[in-house]
Backbone as a ProteinNet text record, in pm:
[ID]
protein_1_A
[PRIMARY]
MSEAIDTIHRWSTDAVPLAQRLDYWVGAVCEGFLEMDVTSPVAGSFGATLESAPLGPIVVNQVRGSAQDVYRTRRAIAHSRNNYFYLLCKTDSAWVAVQDGRSARLLPGDAVLVDSRRRYEFHLLQSADTISLELPTAWVDAWIPDAGDQMARRIDGQAGWGSVLCGFVRQLTPQMAAKPPLPAALLGDQLGGLLALATGHGLSESESEGRAALRRRVLDATRERHAEPGLTAAGVARELGISERSLHRCLGEGGTTFATALAGFRMQAARRMLGDARFDRLGIAEIGFRVGLTDASHFVRQCRRHLGATPGELRRLRR
[TERTIARY]
-273.5	-203.9	-270	-319.5	-436.2	-541.4	-606.2	-727.3	-668	-591.6	-539.3	-516	-472.5	-473.8	-616.3	-692.5	-832.1	-889.4	-883.5	-932.5	-887.6	-785.8	-710.2	-807.5	-874.4	-938.6	-841.1	-785	-747.8	-764.9	-745.9	-792.5	-656.6	-628.1	-519.1	-543.9	-493.6	-514.8	-433.6	-354.1	-294.7	-387.5	-521.9	-592.6	-667.4	-650.2	-704.3	-615.7	-635.1	-547	-523.7	-447.9	-359.2	-485.8	-527.4	-647.2	-760.3	-773.6	-902.1	-864.9	-754.1	-688.3	-782.3	-792.3	-826.7	-990.4	-1045.4	-1187.9	-1224.1	-1096.8	-1109.2	-1089.1	-1017.8	-988	-1096.9	-1157.5	-1247	-1363.4	-1423.8	-1455	-1431.4	-1306.9	-1239.4	-1224.5	-1238.5	-1213.2	-1366.4	-1485.9	-1610.2	-1633.8	-1605.4	-1628.3	-1556.5	-1439.9	-1340.8	-1371.6	-1391.6	-1413.1	-1557.6	-1577.8	-1704.9	-1707.7	-1821.3	-1833.7	-1737.1	-1685.4	-1581.4	-1564.8	-1541.7	-1460.7	-1313.6	-1245	-1079.8	-1049.3	-973.4	-859.2	-762.6	-642.1	-501.9	-441.8	-350	-235.9	-176.7	-151.8	-90.6	-179.9	-310.6	-409.6	-349.8	-239.7	-178	-128.8	-62.4	31.2	17.9	-142.4	-180.5	-184.8	-149.5	-153.3	-163.3	-231.7	-265.6	-315.9	-300.1	-342.3	-408	-493.2	-574.6	-561.1	-543.6	-542.3	-636	-694.4	-799.8	-828.8	-799.1	-839.4	-937.8	-1007.4	-1059.9	-973.3	-998.7	-935.2	-1038.2	-1098.9	-1223.7	-1313.5	-1363.6	-1463.8	-1416.9	-1268.1	-1194	-1143.8	-1141.9	-1064.3	-949.3	-866.2	-727.6	-687.2	-695.3	-646.4	-532	-475.5	-351.3	-355.7	-321	-332.3	-193.9	-181.4	-25.8	-64.6	12.5	19	17.9	-36.7	26.7	-18.2	26.1	-95	-221.2	-283.4	-415.7	-487.7	-618.6	-691.2	-856.8	-893.4	-971.8	-1092.1	-1223.4	-1308.4	-1426.9	-1453.8	-1608.7	-1712.6	-1799.2	-1910.3	-2035.1	-2123.8	-2269.2	-2332.6	-2343.1	-2379.5	-2342.6	-2229.5	-2177	-2184	-2241.2	-2282.9	-2405	-2496.7	-2648	-2655.8	-2570.3	-2602.6	-2519.7	-2467.2	-2378.7	-2476.4	-2511.6	-2569.9	-2471.6	-2380.7	-2282.1	-2180.6	-2186.2	-2078	-1963.7	-1852.3	-1727.8	-1652.6	-1520.1	-1460.5	-1332.5	-1239	-1100.4	-978.1	-888.8	-789.1	-658.8	-606.3	-500	-362.2	-251.3	-120.4	3.2	56.7	122.3	284.8	366.2	499.1	572.1	550.3	680.9	673.8	539.8	540.3	414.5	457	351.8	239.2	138.4	3	-121.1	-228.8	-308.7	-439	-528.7	-647.8	-723.5	-826.1	-934	-1083.3	-1138.8	-1256.8	-1330.7	-1496	-1503.6	-1444.1	-1399.1	-1318.7	-1227.8	-1109.1	-1011.5	-917.1	-792.5	-690.8	-583.1	-546.2	-407.9	-326.6	-226.1	-100.6	-5.1	-2.5	60.5	186.7	264.6	426.9	437.9	542.2	531.2	532.1	458	468.6	357.8	273.4	141.1	33.4	-67.1	-206.8	-346	-435.4	-551.5	-665.5	-772.9	-873.9	-989	-1072.5	-1191.8	-1366.9	-1438.7	-1561.5	-1642.8	-1659.2	-1738.7	-1873.8	-1937.8	-2083.6	-2058.2	-1934.1	-1932.2	-1820.2	-1841	-1722	-1630.4	-1497.4	-1352.4	-1262.2	-1175	-1070.6	-941.2	-865.2	-739.8	-664.9	-555.4	-484.6	-321.3	-306.4	-179.8	-106.1	-7.8	46.8	152.8	232.1	360.3	311.6	218	208.2	100.4	41	-87.1	-57.6	44.3	82.1	56.3	-48	-120.2	-202	-170.6	-243.1	-391.4	-502.2	-638.3	-726.8	-750.4	-794.8	-980.6	-1034.7	-1179.8	-1245.8	-1281.7	-1333.7	-1471.9	-1562.7	-1667.1	-1718.3	-1856.1	-1872.2	-1918.6	-1947.4	-1974.2	-1865.2	-1774.3	-1623.1	-1557.9	-1544.5	-1482	-1544.9	-1690.5	-1755.2	-1762	-1737.8	-1689.7	-1554.7	-1460.8	-1282.2	-1278.5	-1364.1	-1322.9	-1488.8	-1494.8	-1607	-1641.1	-1544.7	-1559	-1500.9	-1553.4	-1483.4	-1499.8	-1627.7	-1613.8	-1543.5	-1536.6	-1399.1	-1259.2	-1263.1	-1096	-1034.6	-1194.1	-1160.4	-1073.1	-1005.8	-860.2	-767.8	-767.4	-668.6	-551.8	-445	-330.8	-264.3	-222	-162.7	-5.8	64.6	208.5	255.7	318.5	380.1	519.6	533.4	697.9	710.3	598.7	583.6	471.6	516.2	420	315.7	202.2	107.1	111.6	67.3	75.3	199.1	321.1	383	413.3	376.8	311	208	91	-62	35.6	95.8	136.2	217.6	304.2	391.4	337.1	208.5	124	59.1	7.4	-91.2	20.2	122.1	224	224.1	189.3	230.2	102.2	-22.5	-137.1	-160.1	-106.6	-92.2	-216	-279.9	-384.5	-328.6	-174.2	-135.8	-100.5	-76.7	-107.5	-241.3	-332.9	-451.3	-528.1	-482.6	-523.4	-459.2	-367.1	-251.5	-220.3	-339.6	-254.2	-189.7	-110.9	-44.2	-53.3	-168.8	-281.5	-409	-494.3	-615	-677.3	-768.1	-771.8	-882.2	-927.3	-1015.5	-893.3	-792.8	-692.6	-607	-582.5	-563.9	-624.4	-726.2	-843.6	-820.1	-850.8	-839.9	-716.2	-592.7	-486.4	-473.1	-537.6	-546.6	-657.6	-780	-872.2	-810.6	-740.9	-646.8	-575.6	-467	-375.8	-446	-540.1	-623.9	-686	-752.3	-776	-657	-575.3	-455.9	-409.5	-354.2	-303.3	-398.8	-547.6	-634.1	-653.2	-695.1	-703.2	-585.2	-445.4	-362.5	-344.5	-401.4	-416.8	-510.1	-649	-749.4	-703.6	-603.2	-578.5	-501.9	-346.7	-291.1	-412.8	-494.8	-589	-657.4	-733.8	-787.1	-706.3	-575.4	-512.4	-454.4	-430	-404	-275.2	-220.6	-83.4	22.1	119.6	230.3	338	346.9	406.3	338.7	208.4	128.1	115.7	96.4	96.4	234.4	328.5	474.4	457	406.8	420.3	346.8	215.4	158.1	223.5	287.4	362.3	479.3	563.3	692.3	608.6	510.6	486.4	418.1	318.2	294.4	419.9	538.4	648.8	728.9	719.8	786.4	717	576.1	479.7	509.6	544.3	515.5	647.2	789	895.1	961.8	928	964.5	868.8	774.1	744.9	831.8	911	949.6	842.8	945.4	912.2	795.5	807.5	721.2	735.4	632	671.4	601.9	632.7	560.7	442.4	393.8	278.3	163.4	215.2	159	130.4	238.7	176.6	82.8	109.4	19	-115.8	-130.5	-270.3	-336.2	-255.7	-305.2	-391.3	-308	-329.4	-443.7	-445.5	-561.7	-508.6	-397	-334.4	-259.9	-218.3	-141	-7.6	42	219.7	269.5	238.4	280.9	292.1	127.3	164.6	246.7	280.8	368.9	483	563.1	660	689	619.1	629	592.3	577	557.8	659.7	735.3	854.9	996.5	948.6	1062.5	1092	961.9	974.4	1028.4	1039.3	1087	1240.3	1298	1435.9	1456.6	1349.7	1394.1	1328.7	1360.8	1263.5	1210.6	1130.5	1088.8	1193.2	1274	1355.1	1459.5	1508.6	1574.5	1531.9	1396	1317.1	1323.6	1282.9	1243.8	1368	1492.1	1610.9	1670.7	1608.1	1664.2	1553.9	1457.6	1336.4	1404.4	1452.9	1477.2	1647.2	1726.8	1875.8	1842.7	1768.5	1731.9	1691	1596.4	1554	1668	1753.4	1849.5	1989.1	1985.4	2115.8	2059.8	1936.9	1869.8	1886.3	1858	1850.4	1979.6	2071.7	2239.2	2296.9	2266.2	2287.7	2275.2	2143.9	2075.2	2109.8	2233.1	2214.2	2139.4	1995.1	1888.4	1877.2	1932	1928.2	2019.6	2147.1	2254	2214.4	2121.1	2067.4	1997.8	1981.7	1928.9	2084.4	2023.8	2132.1	2158.3	2269.7	2246.4	2110.8	2102.3	1979.2	1847.1	1834.6	1715.4	1688.4	1804.1	1774.1	1724.6	1794.1	1752.2	1630.2	1589.1	1438.3	1351.4	1376.5	1291.6	1281.4	1363.9	1358.1	1329.7	1279.8	1219.8	1290.8	1462.5	1513.7	1559.5	1487.6	1537.1	1634.8	1730.1	1819.1	1991.3	2035.9	2116.1	2263.6	2273.4	2390.1	2350.2	2236.5	2164.1	2173	2125.5	2132	2286.3	2369.7	2517.4	2561.7	2524	2527.2	2470.3	2370.1	2272.4	2338.8	2388.8	2443.8	2571.3	2639.3	2790.2	2806.4	2656.7	2632.5	2598.4	2495	2405.3	2449	2532.6	2543.2	2720.7	2764.4	2908	3006.3	2946.7	2981.2	2881.8	2933.3	2877.6	2792.1	2706.4	2618.7	2721.7	2789	2877.4	2988.7	3030.7	3104.1	3043.6	2904.7	2833.8	2821.5	2827.7	2800.2	2937.2	3018.2	3159.7	3180.7	3157.3	3204	3125.3	2981	2928.2	2976.6	3013.5	3101.2	3220.5
-3058.1	-2904	-2829.2	-2906	-2804.8	-2753.4	-2860.3	-2827.5	-2695.3	-2688.2	-2593.8	-2439.6	-2452.8	-2335.8	-2282.4	-2410.3	-2325.3	-2255.9	-2290.3	-2222.3	-2047.7	-2048.9	-1857.7	-1791.2	-1712.9	-1609.1	-1490.5	-1452.2	-1383.6	-1252.6	-1150.8	-1016.7	-959.1	-909.8	-842.8	-735.1	-594.5	-506.8	-534.7	-627.8	-663.9	-707	-760.8	-834	-721.2	-559.6	-469.7	-365.7	-283.6	-202.4	-89.1	-12.3	89.4	190.9	262.7	322.9	270	164.3	78.2	28.5	71.9	-35.7	19.1	150.3	204.6	175.3	154.7	137.1	-62.6	-113.5	-221.1	-270.4	-204.3	-211.6	-182.6	-99.8	-45.9	-160.5	-219.3	-335.8	-456.1	-493.3	-605.7	-567.6	-467.2	-457.7	-451.1	-422.4	-429.7	-589.6	-666.1	-804.8	-882	-870.5	-959.7	-887.6	-771.3	-729.7	-678.4	-559.9	-508.8	-360.6	-320.3	-214.6	-65	-23.1	81	150.8	304.5	380.7	381.2	385.6	373.7	524.9	578.2	707.9	656.3	684.9	662.8	820.8	855	982.2	908.9	818.4	752.8	704.7	732.3	692.9	638.5	736.4	668.7	570.8	570.8	437.1	324	314.3	232.3	109.5	9.5	-146.4	-200.8	-293.6	-370.9	-518.6	-626.3	-764.1	-755.4	-871	-894.5	-1065.5	-1138.8	-1261.3	-1264.8	-1374.8	-1435.9	-1570.8	-1648.9	-1768.8	-1774.4	-1882.1	-1905	-1963.3	-1940.6	-2000.3	-2037.2	-2148.8	-2169.1	-2037.1	-1941.8	-1870.8	-1744.1	-1723.8	-1611.4	-1634.8	-1492.5	-1488	-1427.3	-1469.3	-1448.8	-1319.7	-1209.1	-1134.9	-1061.7	-1090.2	-995.6	-901	-761.2	-678.5	-666.7	-607.9	-548.1	-454.1	-327.3	-264.3	-122.4	-9.3	136.7	237.2	312.2	401.6	427.8	426.4	426	477.4	573.6	589.8	519.3	460.3	407.9	430.8	424.6	477.8	400.7	393.4	313.8	406.7	427.7	531.8	500.7	588.8	575.5	515.6	531.5	491.7	325.7	296	198.1	77.7	137.7	30.4	20	113.1	75.7	-31.1	-22	-107.9	-248.9	-267.7	-379.4	-485	-652.2	-732.5	-801.7	-782.2	-843.3	-768.9	-768.6	-695	-786.2	-710.9	-773.2	-692.6	-714.5	-645.5	-715.5	-598.6	-671.2	-603.6	-725.5	-667	-642.6	-559.4	-525	-478.9	-546.7	-542.2	-521.5	-375.6	-358.7	-345.1	-410.2	-410.1	-323.8	-281.1	-215.9	-40.4	10.9	139.8	213.7	335.7	364.2	396.1	408.2	420.2	496.9	513.7	604.1	503	494.1	434.8	524.2	565.1	649.2	580	593.9	547.3	635.7	628.7	716.1	831.4	908.6	1048.9	1017.6	906.5	839.2	823.2	879.7	842.3	738.2	672.2	584.1	603.5	643.1	623.5	518.2	446.8	312.4	315.9	245.8	207.2	83.2	67.6	-79.7	-188.3	-281	-384.7	-384.9	-276.7	-232.3	-311.8	-331.3	-391	-300.7	-256.9	-204.4	-305.1	-267.8	-313.9	-236.3	-258.5	-184.1	-258.1	-183.3	-225.2	-183.1	-276.4	-206.6	-143.8	-193	-140.3	36.9	91.4	231.2	278.9	405.1	456	469.3	430.4	441.3	465.4	502.6	544.1	491.7	470.3	399.1	488	535.2	633.7	543.7	478.1	383.7	484.8	540.1	680.4	619.4	511	490.6	356.6	261.1	106.9	77.4	-10.3	-95	-227.1	-279.1	-390.9	-416.4	-528.7	-544.5	-671.1	-730.2	-846	-778.2	-844.4	-773.2	-943.4	-950.1	-1048.4	-1026.7	-1081.2	-1042.6	-1159.9	-1090.1	-1125.7	-1135.4	-1239.9	-1246.7	-1175.3	-1075.9	-994.2	-1085.7	-1212	-1271	-1359	-1374.9	-1436.6	-1335.7	-1201.1	-1102.9	-1050.8	-1073.9	-1033.4	-1113.7	-1276.5	-1357.4	-1378.3	-1286.5	-1271.1	-1183.1	-1038.9	-921.4	-860.7	-821.6	-768.9	-635.5	-563.9	-402.9	-412	-474.1	-453.4	-316.7	-257.9	-132.5	-8.9	-20.2	57.7	61.1	-52.7	-87.9	-50.5	33.7	40.2	202	146	219.7	299	169.9	197.7	112.5	179	137.5	18.8	-100.2	-218.1	-238.6	-207.7	-159.3	-309.6	-328	-437.8	-469.1	-358.6	-386.7	-441.7	-419.4	-428.1	-512.9	-592.7	-662.8	-817.9	-798.4	-873.2	-829.1	-699.2	-654.8	-732.1	-718.1	-782.6	-911.5	-1007.8	-1143.1	-1156.6	-1098	-1072.6	-1070.2	-936.8	-887.9	-976.5	-1034.9	-1134.5	-1266.7	-1322.3	-1393.7	-1359.6	-1268.9	-1228.5	-1200.8	-1162	-1188.4	-1289.3	-1416.3	-1552.9	-1592.9	-1499.5	-1547.9	-1534.3	-1612.1	-1558.3	-1636.3	-1601.9	-1706.3	-1843.2	-1830.3	-1927.5	-2031.7	-1984.3	-2075.5	-2129.7	-2014.9	-2047.4	-2142	-2165.7	-2277.8	-2391.2	-2392.7	-2524.8	-2518.2	-2500.8	-2464	-2577	-2533.6	-2627.1	-2670	-2634.6	-2679.2	-2688.6	-2718.7	-2743.3	-2553.3	-2528.7	-2391.9	-2348.4	-2433	-2407	-2377.5	-2445.2	-2411.2	-2271.3	-2261	-2138.9	-2008.9	-2034.7	-1943.6	-1906.2	-2006	-2007.6	-1924.8	-1943.1	-1874.7	-1762.2	-1698	-1545	-1474.9	-1583.1	-1490.6	-1449	-1563.8	-1552.8	-1427.7	-1421.4	-1312.2	-1177.3	-1168.5	-1037.8	-1023.7	-1091.1	-1059.8	-991.8	-1077.1	-1002.2	-911.8	-860.3	-756.5	-613.5	-628.9	-492.4	-519.5	-620.5	-603.9	-522.2	-547	-477.8	-340.6	-304	-172	-90.5	-168.7	-111.9	-97.9	-176.8	-202	-40.4	-27.6	89.8	210.5	205.9	329	355	261.5	275.8	308.9	266	254.2	383.9	454.9	624.4	659	543.6	574.4	611.6	652.9	754.8	644.3	523.9	462.7	417.1	423.3	384.1	507.4	629.9	782.6	760.4	747.8	774.9	651.4	552.9	479.5	525.8	597.9	639.1	739.6	864.3	968.8	911.8	853.2	760.3	693.3	654.3	578.9	660.3	793.6	898.3	956.7	972.6	1066.9	969.1	814.7	765.3	757.4	752.4	741.1	900.2	996.2	1142.1	1164.8	1099.1	1158.8	1208.5	1174.4	1228.8	1351.1	1412.6	1543.2	1668.9	1767.5	1857.1	1936.8	1996.6	2081.8	2010.5	1871.8	1837.2	1903.7	1911.8	1989	1886.4	1919.3	1847.7	1892.4	2019.9	2055.5	1978.9	1972.5	1889.2	1763.3	1658.4	1536.3	1550.8	1624.6	1660.1	1669.2	1766.1	1802.2	1650.2	1582.2	1481.2	1388.3	1379.8	1247	1300.6	1440	1541.3	1527.7	1568.1	1587.8	1728.8	1782	1893.9	1885.9	1984.1	1965.3	1922.7	2021.3	2011.3	1828.6	1778.4	1598.4	1537.9	1571.8	1489.6	1497.3	1640.9	1659	1595.8	1585.8	1531.7	1377.9	1307.8	1189.1	1140	1224.1	1164.3	1195.8	1285	1308	1210.5	1143.5	1063	926.7	922.5	796	810.9	956.9	953	1002	1063.8	1125.6	1270.2	1297.4	1424.3	1441.6	1515.5	1494.1	1510.2	1619.4	1634.9	1516.3	1455.2	1333.5	1225	1180.2	1108.6	1109.3	1224.4	1234.4	1227.4	1304.3	1277.1	1144.7	1026.2	890.9	833	872.5	824.3	837.1	979.1	998.9	953.4	914.4	905.3	744.7	658.9	511.1	528.9	590.9	603.4	645.6	753.8	770.2	645.4	563.9	472.5	358.4	341.7	237.9	262.1	409.7	420	424.8	495	511.9	366.5	255.4	131.7	44.8	92.3	4.4	80	-46	49.5	78.1	26.8	69	214.3	289.9	424.8	533.1	468.3	503.8	632.2	589.2	708.7	829.1	824.5	980.3	1079.9	1183.5	1267.5	1249.1	1315.9	1330.8	1402.7	1526	1643	1546.3	1461.2	1368.5	1286	1215.4	1121.4	1227.1	1310.4	1439.8	1435.5	1478.5	1538.7	1408	1302.2	1204.9	1167.1	1219.9	1184.6	1310.3	1384.6	1519.3	1653.8	1624	1740.9	1800.3	1932.6	2016.6	2075.4	2070.5	2153.6	2043.6	2041.1	1933	1928.4	2045.9	2106.1	2029.5	2072.5	2025	1873.8	1807.1	1667.7	1606.7	1635.6	1628.8	1601.7	1719.5	1752.6	1667	1623.6	1542.4	1373.7	1341	1223.4	1212.7	1335.4	1293.9	1298.6	1365	1355.9	1233.1	1165.3	1052.5	894.9	925.6	809.9	812.2	879.2	902.3	925.9	937.3	974.1	1049	1121.9	1206.9	1068.3	1125.5	1051.9	989.1	1053.6	1019.2	931.1	928.2	830.5	701	708.1	557.2	505.9	601.7	487.5	427.4	525	441.3	332.9	335.8	240.3	78.5	106.7	3.8	-66.3	12.2	-46.4	-95.7
-1440	-1428.8	-1544.6	-1645.6	-1731.6	-1641.7	-1559.7	-1492.2	-1379.5	-1348.9	-1281.5	-1327.6	-1487.8	-1556.4	-1581.4	-1612	-1657.4	-1548.3	-1404	-1314.8	-1294.8	-1368.9	-1382.6	-1506.6	-1447.4	-1580.7	-1595.9	-1700.6	-1748.4	-1867.3	-1834.8	-1897.5	-1945	-2080.5	-2107.6	-2206.3	-2180.9	-2270.3	-2413	-2393.3	-2551	-2640.2	-2603.9	-2682.5	-2784.7	-2768.7	-2841.7	-2861.6	-2997.4	-3021.7	-2874.9	-2936.2	-2796.6	-2754.4	-2876	-2837.6	-2789.9	-2784.1	-2718.3	-2577.1	-2517	-2399	-2303.3	-2247.9	-2148.9	-2096.2	-2205.5	-2231.2	-2210.3	-2271.5	-2209.6	-2094.9	-2046.2	-1903.6	-1799.5	-1836.2	-1760.1	-1749.3	-1840.9	-1869.7	-1833	-1828	-1749	-1591	-1548.7	-1403.8	-1370.7	-1450	-1397.1	-1404.6	-1480.8	-1506.9	-1424.5	-1380.6	-1293.3	-1134.2	-1115.8	-1000.7	-953	-973.9	-970.5	-1035.4	-1084.1	-1137	-1086.7	-1151.3	-1090.4	-1255	-1211.9	-1283.7	-1302.7	-1435.3	-1409.1	-1498.1	-1440.3	-1531.9	-1543.7	-1617.2	-1625.4	-1666.8	-1593.1	-1656.8	-1788.7	-1806.2	-1918	-1999.3	-2027.2	-2137.7	-2259.9	-2325.9	-2413.6	-2439	-2340.4	-2340.9	-2262.1	-2208.8	-2112.6	-2147.2	-2023.8	-2047.3	-1912.8	-1930.4	-1765.3	-1785.1	-1699.2	-1724.4	-1577.8	-1578.2	-1432.4	-1482.1	-1345.6	-1313	-1199.6	-1211.5	-1127	-1092.4	-934.3	-947.9	-808.3	-782.3	-679.4	-586.5	-404.2	-346.5	-230	-246.7	-148.4	-166	-36.7	-84.2	-92.4	-105.9	-148.6	-293.4	-341.5	-486.9	-489.1	-541.8	-557.7	-679.5	-679.9	-801.7	-805.7	-917.8	-927.2	-1035	-1011	-1131.8	-1142	-1282.2	-1305.7	-1424.7	-1411.5	-1556.5	-1497.7	-1590.2	-1561	-1456.4	-1397.4	-1304.1	-1382.3	-1268.1	-1286.2	-1153.4	-1192.6	-1062.7	-1044.2	-947.9	-953.2	-845.7	-908.1	-803.7	-809.5	-689.3	-704.9	-614.5	-687.1	-708.4	-658.5	-600.8	-580.4	-673.4	-796.7	-896.1	-933.9	-929.9	-932	-806.6	-687.3	-587.9	-622.9	-665.2	-710.3	-792.7	-848.5	-996.7	-973	-837.2	-804.2	-748.3	-785.4	-731.1	-615.9	-602.4	-497	-429.4	-340.4	-266.3	-179.1	-143.9	-80.1	-21.3	55.3	119.7	35.6	-7.3	-57.7	45.3	48.8	96.3	11.1	7.4	-127.1	-68.1	-141.3	-107.8	-239	-207.1	-342.6	-279.1	-371.3	-315.4	-354	-489	-566.4	-558.1	-522.5	-494	-390.8	-356	-257.1	-360.3	-258.3	-360	-220.6	-275.1	-191.2	-163.6	-76	-71.7	-8.4	-10.4	54.7	42.9	185.5	198.6	354.8	335.3	473.9	521.2	417.8	446.9	519.5	514	544.3	452.1	457.6	349.5	389	381	402.6	265.7	329.6	274.8	286.7	178	157.6	102	200.2	164.8	84.8	-16	-64.3	27.4	45.2	129.6	216.3	259.4	337.8	275	365.6	274.1	345	302.2	356.2	284.7	370.1	387.8	337.5	256	198.7	146.3	186.1	201.3	32.4	-12.1	-189.2	-146.9	-34	-30.1	21.6	4.3	46.2	-74	-103.9	-194	-155.7	-252.8	-228	-338.5	-320.4	-435.1	-410.1	-534	-537.2	-575.7	-573.9	-659.9	-669.5	-756.8	-803.2	-881.3	-825.1	-872.2	-979	-983.9	-1051.4	-1119.5	-1051.9	-1147	-1053	-1126.6	-1037.9	-1030.3	-978.7	-957	-810.9	-789.4	-687.8	-660	-528.6	-487.8	-425.1	-482.7	-414.5	-422.6	-264.1	-203.8	-184.7	-260.7	-237	-156.4	-94.9	50.6	95.3	100.7	91.9	274.4	270.9	380.4	495.4	498.5	621.4	662.3	577.3	618	658.7	635.4	715.2	824.9	855.1	956.8	1087	1040.6	1116.4	1209.8	1109.4	1198.9	1231.1	1187.8	1277.4	1290.8	1415.7	1510.2	1439.3	1436.8	1405	1283.5	1162.5	1059.7	963.2	965	941.2	995.1	1106	1172.4	1096.2	1056.8	978.3	848.8	804.5	634.4	621.6	534.3	489.6	577	663.2	775.1	749.7	740.5	667.3	775.5	710.6	774.6	741.8	838.8	848.7	807.4	691.4	649.7	691.2	769.8	816.5	967.3	1042.6	1165.3	1217.2	1370	1463.7	1339.7	1402.5	1287.1	1130.9	1116.1	991.6	893.2	951.6	847.3	830.7	899.6	895.6	799.1	801	726.3	589.4	535.4	437	344.3	437.3	410.7	326.7	411.2	352.7	235.7	211.4	143.7	-12.6	22.4	-122.9	-191.5	-87.9	-159.7	-191.8	-192.9	-247.5	-419.4	-483.3	-628.5	-713.6	-794.8	-889.4	-923.2	-933.3	-973.3	-815.4	-723.7	-605.4	-562.7	-612.6	-568.8	-670.6	-807.2	-877.9	-835.6	-753.8	-736.9	-581.2	-499.5	-371.5	-278.8	-218.6	-135	2.9	13.8	156.3	94.6	185.3	132.1	168.4	40.4	71.8	168.6	278.5	394.3	493.6	499.3	595.7	543.2	435.9	373.1	423.7	425.8	436.8	632.6	660	802.4	845.9	776.4	816.3	803.7	658	650.4	774	793	862.6	986	1073.7	1179.6	1183.8	1059	1068	1041.1	979.4	946.1	1055.6	1151.5	1297.1	1374.8	1372.1	1449.5	1426.2	1291.5	1228.6	1286.7	1255	1284.6	1442.3	1499.6	1624.8	1716.9	1644.1	1708.5	1705.3	1583.4	1567.1	1648.9	1671	1731.1	1887	1927.7	2085.4	2090.5	2013.2	2014.6	2011.4	1915.5	1922	2039.6	2115.4	2191.7	2340.3	2348.1	2463.6	2514.5	2379.9	2381.7	2483	2505.7	2560.4	2494.8	2586	2461.4	2391.8	2433.1	2346.1	2201.5	2202.6	2081.3	1977.1	2080.1	1998.2	1921	2006.1	1922.1	1804.6	1812.7	1727.2	1587	1616.3	1488.4	1464.6	1515.2	1501.1	1367.3	1442.7	1364.8	1241.5	1218.4	1103	995.3	1051.5	997.4	908.2	989.6	954	866.4	878.8	778.6	651.2	645.3	511.7	440.5	497.1	444.3	413	455.4	489.9	370.1	225.2	112.7	42.3	125.7	129.9	125.4	47.9	108.8	194.3	285.5	383.1	463	498.9	601.1	750.5	816.2	947.8	1046.8	1180	1291.4	1304	1258.1	1291.4	1176.1	1054.4	936.9	974.1	1053.6	1124.6	1212.2	1300.9	1407.8	1375	1286.1	1195	1137.4	1072.9	1005.9	1105.1	1210.4	1327.5	1453.3	1401.9	1494.2	1650	1658.5	1809.7	1778.8	1901.8	1906.4	1894.9	1827.4	1797.7	1923.5	2030.9	2188.8	2200.3	2197.1	2200.9	2151.7	2037.4	1896.6	1988.5	2024.1	2045.6	2169.4	2276.7	2399.6	2391.6	2326.5	2302.1	2252.3	2159.5	2086.8	2194.9	2232.9	2354.9	2460.6	2492.9	2586.3	2569.2	2418.4	2362.7	2335	2322	2340.4	2217.1	2119.9	1999	1968.3	1846.7	1821.3	1685.6	1638.7	1502.4	1400.6	1426.7	1312.6	1307	1376.7	1435	1348.3	1362.5	1287.2	1167.4	1117.2	977.2	896.7	958.5	893.5	875.6	959.1	976.4	882.4	848.9	759.7	607.7	600.9	487.2	428.3	528	496.6	474.6	525.3	483	353.6	288.3	153	99.1	130.7	50.7	28.6	128.8	145	95.5	60.4	-37.4	-178.2	-235	-371.4	-401.9	-324	-346.5	-342.8	-289.8	-285.4	-424.9	-481.6	-577.7	-729.8	-775.7	-920.8	-1044.1	-1005	-1083.1	-1078.1	-963.5	-972.4	-988.6	-1067.4	-1093.9	-1237.9	-1275.9	-1399	-1332.3	-1216.7	-1137.8	-1096.3	-1110.1	-1033	-889.8	-819.1	-664.1	-640.5	-692.8	-659.6	-679.4	-779.8	-795.2	-689.4	-657.4	-534	-393.8	-433.7	-276	-291.2	-376.6	-435.1	-392.3	-418.3	-410.7	-267	-195.1	-5.3	33.3	-27.4	51	41.6	-0.9	10.8	-111.7	-122	-240.9	-287.2	-178.6	-167.4	-201.1	-327.7	-313.3	-248.3	-231.6	-83.2	20.6	23.7	200.7	204.9	122.2	64	113.7	18.6	49.9	195	293.5	414.4	497.5	468.4	523.9	505.4	412.9	414	474.2	429.3	529.8	659.1	713.7	874.7	939.4	845.2	924.7	835.8	732.5	662.9	616.5	710.5	694.5	553.1	458	341.4	225.1	152.9	53	-52.7	-81.9	-197.6	-319.9	-353.6	-475.8	-429.1	-293.9	-240.4	-190.4	-144.4	-105.5	-246.5	-363.8	-495.7	-527.4	-528.3	-556.3	-440.4	-342	-240.7	-272.4	-340.2	-358.7	-499.2	-567.8	-721.1	-668.4
[MASK]
+++++++++++++++++++++++++++++++++++++++++++++++++++++++++++++++++++++++++++++++++++++++++++++++++++++++++++++++++++++++++++++++++++++++++++++++++++++++++++++++++++++++++++++++++++++++++++++++++++++++++++++++++++++++++++++++++++++++++++++++++++++++++++++++++++++++++++++++++++++++++++++++++++++++++++++++++++++++++++++++

């Protein structure tokens, strides 16, 4: 057991005074991962830990800590002797990954792949709690022929092979890597196969350009952005590079409308928060704001219409 523990490398800002924690963390990130720059909107109260352990050719990293913004810059790339792909999965809050001019808005449970040979940004808006798998470039190229085209593309953690991949990734903690339940090579092959299936599924949808594939893209984008006040069909169409007419047509062929889909996603989020005692400290207006409805009375009407009760009634029913 002690041998397994020894294979886990750990860095924690608890080791230094508060004023030095962010600087310490930048050093830990550069030592544990690659050279990167890190800033934080909560620098005055910053805290974070990194645990890392090898699993065959893969390295399993688990980050916990405060909100932060991570930048892989040209200067950092020039100073790096080694490069990798990273597959990241975050389960507790939404975040954003940017690479090659593409911005992936990731919901809890989603995953994303990035290449350290090119600039990227991570915007961890609420916390940094993430599983990050360091994958050798040759290993990824052996599983994904078009790996370069998959960078910063959201892997849906709730649907299809993406859900299977993300569920598997969430089990790969440093503690499990230090004492794997199966041979590391077998677990690595499982990961590679699931990664190929998840990314290949997304590629076939993009290439097919069929109505059903387009409808899934529209619904995914709407679900990702449902909390934005004033979200419009035109805004979603612009993000996807399609006309607003095409957006409405593909949704109509699926038996729904943009307004209906958006309201459905917002009410799903509202039902979840109103049914969770941890959110009782938030007022009804704040819950509404968090699902994209800035008018409290409109939020109440939407709940009554879609959920069959007012927000207050839903809370009382839970108790």
